[in-house]
Every structure is written in structure tokens, then in C-alpha cells.
C-alpha positions in Angstrom: 0.0 0.0 0.0 2.8 2.4 0.9 4.4 1.8 -2.6 1.1 2.8 -4.3 0.9 6.0 -2.2 4.4 6.9 -3.1 3.7 6.3 -6.8 0.7 8.5 -6.7 2.7 11.2 -4.9 5.4 11.1 -7.5 2.8 11.4 -10.3 1.1 14.3 -8.6 4.3 16.1 -7.9 5.6 15.6 -11.4 2.4 16.7 -13.1 2.0 19.6 -10.7 5.6 20.8 -11.4 4.9 20.6 -15.2 1.7 22.6 -14.9 3.3 25.3 -12.7 6.2 25.7 -15.1 4.0 25.7 -18.2 1.5 28.1 -16.6 4.3 30.5 -15.6 6.3 30.4 -18.8 3.8 30.2 -21.6 2.9 33.3 -23.7 -0.6 34.4 -22.9 -1.5 34.9 -26.6 -0.4 31.4 -27.6 -1.8 29.5 -24.6 -3.1 26.0 -25.2 -4.4 23.8 -22.5 -1.8 21.2 -21.5 -2.6 17.6 -22.6 -5.9 18.8 -24.1 -7.5 19.4 -20.7 -10.2 21.9 -21.6 -11.1 22.7 -18.0 -7.9 24.6 -17.6 -8.7 27.8 -19.6 -5.9 30.1 -18.8 -2.2 30.2 -17.8 -3.1 31.3 -14.2 -5.5 28.4 -13.9 -2.8 26.1 -15.1 -0.4 27.4 -12.5 -3.1 27.1 -9.8 -3.9 23.5 -10.7 -0.2 22.7 -10.7 0.2 24.3 -7.2 -2.7 22.3 -5.9 -1.3 19.0 -7.3 2.2 19.8 -5.8 0.7 20.5 -2.4 -1.6 17.5 -2.6 1.3 15.2 -3.5 3.6 16.5 -0.8 0.9 16.3 1.9 -0.1 12.8 0.8 3.5 11.7 1.0 4.0 13.2 4.4 0.8 11.7 5.8 0.8 8.3 4.3 4.0 7.5 2.5 6.6 8.0 5.2 7.8 5.3 7.5 6.9 5.4 11.1 9.8 5.9 13.5 11.3 2.7 14.8 10.4 2.3 18.4 12.1 -0.1 20.8 10.5 -3.5 20.5 9.8 -5.5 23.6 12.4 -8.0 24.3 15.2 -6.3 22.4 17.9 -4.3 24.1 
């Protein structure tokens, strides 16, 4: 399960980074929706979606993808 969470986090972070970079660097007159996603209508929306995906991926990784600290197990010194 942890590997699946990490995979989803990597995908979210990668796509989010791509959307942020594309939304920040594209010329407004020549903007086309990335990957044909018609819901993203402008460069600022693209950057906002990317920021949301980045934050979602990092939070998901921090909450569910990290290993728990190793506590002392009973019977071991």
C-alpha cells in the first residue's frame, strides 16, 4: 500500500511541477491547454492547478507515504 501511495505522490508532484512551469512560462497569446484538458482555460488556472497538485502530492507523501519511526521493540535491548 505504501508503494502505491508513493507512486501516486510522484505522479502528482511531477504533473504539478509541469503545470506550474507551463503556466508560468507560456505566452498568454499562444496559450493552449496542457494535454488537451479543456477545464484549464488560462495560464493562471494552469499554475493554480499545478500548485494544488504539488501541495496534494507532498501532503499525501507526508501523511501516508513516510515510514513510522522505529520504536524499541519489547524483548530487544
